[in-house]
C-alpha positions as CSV (number, residue, x, y, z in Angstrom):
1,M,30.1,-14.6,-31.5
2,T,26.3,-15.1,-31.5
3,E,26.2,-15.2,-27.6
4,A,28.3,-11.9,-27.5
5,I,26.1,-10.1,-29.9
6,G,23.0,-11.4,-28.2
7,A,24.3,-10.3,-24.8
8,A,25.2,-6.8,-26.2
9,V,21.7,-6.4,-27.7
10,S,20.0,-7.5,-24.6
11,L,22.1,-5.2,-22.4
12,C,21.4,-2.2,-24.8
13,L,17.7,-2.8,-24.7
14,A,17.5,-3.2,-21.0
15,A,19.6,-0.1,-20.4
16,G,17.5,1.9,-23.0
17,Y,14.3,0.9,-21.3
18,L,15.5,1.8,-17.9
19,A,16.9,5.1,-19.1
20,L,13.5,6.1,-20.6
21,F,11.8,5.0,-17.5
22,W,13.8,7.1,-15.1
23,F,13.6,10.1,-17.6
24,Q,9.8,9.9,-17.6
25,L,9.8,9.3,-13.9
26,G,11.8,12.5,-13.4
27,T,9.7,14.6,-15.7
28,A,6.3,13.4,-14.3
29,K,4.8,15.9,-11.9
30,N,3.0,13.3,-9.9
31,F,3.9,9.7,-10.6
32,S,1.1,8.4,-8.4
33,S,-1.4,10.2,-10.6
34,L,-0.9,7.5,-13.3
35,A,-3.5,5.4,-11.5
36,G,-7.1,5.5,-12.8
37,A,-8.6,7.0,-15.8
38,N,-6.1,9.9,-16.2
39,G,-3.3,7.2,-15.9
40,R,-5.1,5.1,-18.6
41,R,-5.1,8.0,-21.1
42,L,-1.5,8.9,-20.3
43,L,-0.2,5.3,-20.7
44,T,-1.9,4.7,-24.0
45,G,-1.5,8.2,-25.4
46,S,1.7,9.9,-24.2
47,T,4.7,9.3,-26.3
48,G,7.0,8.5,-23.4
49,F,4.8,6.5,-21.0
50,G,2.9,5.0,-23.9
51,L,6.2,3.7,-25.3
52,L,7.1,2.2,-21.9
53,F,3.7,0.6,-21.6
54,W,3.9,-1.2,-24.9
55,T,7.6,-2.2,-24.7
56,S,7.6,-3.5,-21.2
57,P,7.5,-7.2,-22.5
58,I,10.7,-6.4,-24.5
59,F,12.4,-5.3,-21.3
60,L,11.5,-8.6,-19.7
61,L,12.9,-10.5,-22.7
62,S,16.1,-8.4,-22.5
63,V,16.6,-9.4,-18.9
64,F,16.0,-13.0,-19.9
65,G,18.6,-12.6,-22.6
66,I,21.2,-11.1,-20.3
67,A,20.7,-14.0,-17.8
68,S,21.1,-16.6,-20.6
69,Y,24.0,-15.2,-22.6
70,S,26.0,-14.2,-19.5
71,G,25.9,-17.8,-18.2
72,V,24.1,-16.9,-15.0
73,V,21.7,-19.8,-15.8
74,G,22.6,-22.9,-17.8
75,S,21.8,-22.7,-21.5
76,T,20.6,-26.3,-21.4
77,W,17.7,-25.5,-19.2
78,V,17.1,-21.9,-20.1
79,P,17.8,-21.4,-23.9
80,S,19.0,-18.1,-25.3
81,P,16.5,-15.8,-27.0
82,H,18.0,-16.5,-30.5
83,R,17.5,-20.2,-30.0
84,V,13.9,-19.7,-29.1
85,I,13.4,-17.4,-32.1
86,L,14.9,-20.1,-34.5
87,S,12.6,-22.7,-32.9
88,L,9.7,-20.4,-33.4
89,F,10.4,-20.0,-37.1
90,Q,10.9,-23.7,-37.5
91,L,7.6,-24.4,-35.9
92,I,5.8,-21.8,-37.9
93,S,7.4,-22.9,-41.2
94,S,6.5,-26.5,-40.6
95,G,2.9,-25.6,-39.8
96,I,3.1,-27.3,-36.3
97,L,2.6,-24.2,-34.2
98,L,-0.4,-22.9,-36.2
99,T,-2.0,-26.3,-36.1
100,E,-1.5,-26.6,-32.4
101,A,-2.6,-23.1,-31.7
102,W,-5.8,-23.4,-33.8
103,A,-6.7,-26.7,-32.0
104,S,-6.5,-24.9,-28.6
105,I,-8.3,-21.8,-29.8
106,Q,-11.2,-24.0,-31.1
107,R,-11.5,-25.7,-27.8
108,I,-11.5,-22.4,-26.0
109,I,-14.2,-21.0,-28.3
110,I,-16.6,-23.9,-27.7
111,G,-15.9,-24.5,-24.0
112,F,-15.8,-20.9,-22.9
113,S,-18.8,-20.0,-25.1
114,A,-20.8,-22.7,-23.2
115,A,-19.6,-21.5,-19.9
116,S,-20.4,-17.8,-20.8
117,V,-23.9,-18.5,-21.8
118,G,-24.7,-20.8,-18.8
119,G,-22.8,-18.6,-16.3
120,V,-24.2,-15.2,-17.5
121,T,-27.8,-16.6,-17.6
122,L,-27.7,-18.1,-14.2
123,G,-25.9,-15.1,-12.8
124,L,-28.4,-12.6,-14.1
125,L,-31.3,-14.7,-12.8
126,A,-29.7,-15.2,-9.4
127,G,-28.8,-11.5,-9.1
128,S,-32.2,-10.2,-10.1
129,F,-34.8,-12.5,-8.6
130,T,-34.9,-13.7,-5.0
131,A,-36.3,-17.2,-5.9
132,A,-33.5,-17.8,-8.4
133,R,-30.9,-16.6,-5.9
134,V,-32.1,-19.1,-3.2
135,L,-31.9,-21.9,-5.8
136,I,-28.7,-21.1,-7.5
137,L,-26.2,-19.3,-5.1
138,P,-25.8,-21.9,-2.4
139,T,-25.1,-24.6,-4.9
140,N,-22.8,-22.4,-6.9
141,S,-20.9,-21.3,-3.9
142,F,-20.4,-25.0,-2.9
143,L,-19.2,-26.0,-6.4
144,R,-17.0,-22.8,-6.7
145,Y,-14.8,-23.9,-3.8
146,I,-14.1,-27.4,-5.3
147,P,-10.8,-27.1,-7.2
148,P,-11.8,-27.4,-10.9
149,T,-9.0,-29.9,-11.5
150,A,-10.6,-32.2,-9.1
151,F,-13.3,-32.8,-11.7
152,I,-10.8,-34.0,-14.3
153,A,-10.7,-37.6,-13.0
154,L,-14.6,-37.7,-13.0
155,L,-14.8,-36.1,-16.4
156,I,-12.5,-38.7,-17.9
157,V,-14.8,-41.4,-16.5
158,Y,-17.8,-39.8,-18.1
159,F,-16.5,-38.5,-21.4
160,G,-13.2,-40.3,-22.0
161,V,-10.2,-38.2,-23.2
162,G,-11.9,-36.9,-26.4
163,E,-12.9,-33.4,-27.3
164,T,-16.0,-33.4,-25.1
165,Y,-13.8,-34.0,-22.0
166,K,-11.7,-30.9,-22.9
167,Y,-14.8,-28.7,-23.4
168,A,-16.1,-29.9,-20.1
169,V,-12.8,-29.0,-18.2
170,I,-13.0,-25.5,-19.5
171,F,-16.7,-25.2,-18.7
172,F,-16.5,-26.4,-15.1
173,G,-13.3,-24.4,-14.6
174,V,-14.9,-21.0,-15.1
175,V,-18.7,-21.3,-15.1
176,F,-19.1,-21.1,-11.3
177,F,-16.9,-18.0,-11.1
178,I,-18.7,-16.4,-13.9
179,V,-22.1,-16.9,-12.1
180,Q,-20.8,-15.4,-8.8
181,M,-19.1,-12.4,-10.5
182,V,-22.2,-11.6,-12.5
183,V,-24.3,-11.7,-9.3
184,D,-21.8,-9.3,-7.7
185,V,-22.1,-6.9,-10.7
186,I,-25.9,-6.8,-10.3
187,D,-25.6,-6.4,-6.5
188,D,-23.3,-3.5,-7.1
189,M,-25.9,-1.7,-9.3
190,D,-27.4,1.5,-8.0
191,I,-30.8,0.8,-6.6
192,K,-32.0,4.1,-8.0
193,H,-32.1,2.7,-11.5
194,V,-34.5,0.0,-10.4
195,E,-36.7,2.4,-8.5
196,M,-36.9,4.7,-11.6
197,G,-38.1,1.7,-13.6
198,R,-40.7,0.9,-11.0
199,T,-41.8,4.5,-10.9
200,C,-42.3,4.2,-14.7
201,D,-44.8,1.3,-13.9
202,L,-42.4,-1.3,-15.3
203,S,-43.0,-4.9,-14.2
204,N,-40.2,-7.0,-12.6
205,T,-39.7,-8.7,-16.0
206,D,-39.5,-5.3,-17.8
207,V,-37.1,-3.9,-15.1
208,F,-34.9,-7.0,-15.7
209,R,-35.0,-6.6,-19.6
210,Q,-34.8,-2.8,-19.8
211,V,-32.9,-1.7,-16.8
212,I,-30.7,-4.5,-15.1
213,V,-29.5,-6.3,-18.3
214,P,-28.5,-3.1,-20.3
215,Y,-26.9,-1.5,-17.3
216,S,-24.8,-4.6,-16.2
217,T,-23.8,-5.6,-19.7
218,P,-20.4,-3.6,-19.9
219,R,-19.2,-5.0,-16.6
220,I,-20.4,-8.5,-17.5
221,F,-18.2,-8.1,-20.6
222,D,-15.3,-7.4,-18.3
223,V,-16.2,-10.5,-16.2
224,L,-15.9,-12.7,-19.3
225,R,-12.7,-11.0,-20.3
226,I,-11.2,-11.8,-17.0
227,N,-12.4,-15.4,-16.9
228,L,-11.2,-16.1,-20.4
229,S,-7.6,-16.0,-19.1
230,A,-8.6,-18.6,-16.5
231,A,-10.1,-20.7,-19.3
232,W,-6.7,-21.0,-21.0
233,T,-5.3,-22.3,-17.7
234,F,-7.8,-25.2,-17.6
235,L,-7.3,-25.8,-21.3
236,V,-3.6,-26.7,-20.6
237,A,-4.7,-29.0,-17.8
238,A,-7.1,-30.7,-20.2
239,E,-4.5,-31.0,-23.0
240,L,-1.9,-32.6,-20.9
241,I,-4.0,-35.7,-20.8
242,G,-4.9,-37.6,-24.0
243,A,-4.6,-34.8,-26.5
244,D,-3.2,-35.2,-30.0
245,H,-3.1,-31.6,-30.8
246,G,-3.0,-28.3,-28.9
247,L,-0.5,-26.0,-27.3
248,G,-0.7,-28.0,-24.0
249,H,0.1,-31.1,-26.0
250,L,3.0,-29.3,-27.7
251,I,4.4,-28.3,-24.2
252,A,4.0,-31.7,-22.9
253,I,5.8,-33.4,-25.8
254,S,8.6,-30.8,-25.7
255,Q,9.1,-31.4,-21.9
256,R,9.1,-35.2,-22.4
257,F,11.9,-35.1,-25.1
258,L,13.7,-32.2,-23.5
259,R,13.1,-29.9,-26.4
260,I,13.3,-26.8,-24.1
261,D,13.4,-24.4,-27.1
262,D,10.0,-25.6,-28.3
263,L,8.6,-25.6,-24.8
264,Y,9.4,-21.9,-24.4
265,V,7.8,-21.2,-27.8
266,G,4.6,-22.9,-26.6
267,I,4.6,-21.0,-23.4
268,L,5.2,-17.6,-25.2
269,T,2.6,-18.4,-27.7
270,F,0.0,-18.5,-24.9
271,G,1.2,-15.1,-23.8
272,V,1.0,-13.6,-27.3
273,I,-2.5,-15.1,-27.9
274,G,-3.7,-13.8,-24.5
275,L,-2.3,-10.3,-25.2
276,V,-3.9,-10.1,-28.6
277,I,-7.2,-11.3,-27.3
278,D,-7.2,-9.0,-24.3
279,V,-6.3,-5.9,-26.4
280,A,-9.0,-6.8,-28.9
281,L,-11.7,-7.3,-26.2
282,E,-10.8,-4.0,-24.5
283,F,-11.0,-2.3,-27.9
284,L,-14.5,-3.8,-28.6
285,S,-15.7,-2.9,-25.0
286,Q,-14.7,0.7,-25.5
287,R,-16.5,0.9,-28.9
288,W,-19.7,-1.0,-27.9
289,F,-20.2,0.5,-24.5
290,R,-18.9,4.1,-25.1
291,W,-21.6,5.5,-22.7
292,Y,-20.2,3.3,-19.9
293,Y,-16.6,4.7,-20.2
294,V,-17.9,8.2,-20.6
295,S,-19.8,7.8,-17.3
296,L,-16.5,6.7,-15.7
297,G,-14.6,9.7,-17.1
298,R,-12.4,7.6,-19.4
């Protein structure tokens, strides 16, 4: 009975989403115009497309439910949505999920904050001053092409498998990319802004502080937002080895004892945390750097 109800609900959700999608597609004058700033406003503001935008994960889950309840995939290896939901409530009520999630969030805060400070500082210097570029970029490019997971064995030798090791994995996983992306942001800056600063008799240091840093800050914020998702990837790699707590540890234990329901809860928790953080950072960016979005026509 539960499977039949679940299959019916999943089918109705998928059919409803597709019906709304095709209806909006048919009423849109130019569907390709949804790209860019106009599309951004339409997706977040229009009733139809806005609803499609925010409910797209539900459509994915409904497809997952159809596949599970219909028997297309084995329920042993791909649990039904209601089993995952029950496992979610059990892990929340027992406090396990919140404890594991908070342990991972703390590691991200410390490791990614260190990478952000170091990466942005080096990137600003390398992008703004020739001497710093000569010293920093070649080494950074060399290290950037070494797979970050290759550092794991070395970091275990240096730091053991304690918390410092996990912070270091996150740090080395993203810092070199942050440096290069910040340099690219500054290289993409209109030289006219620098020339105006020099026309106003500003020194190189003043141009750096009053022109380059303020102008590049919104895009640097976007750089950090992008790399934050990568930091979670390296966190999982770190927590699979020698961790007593954390979402990566929860996933590893669930896999080891074939608790597939709990494993799916751990994976989905990453997605929920990532979505919340991404939406929050985008909201803050639009509030803090309103002038930047106005200049882009958003």
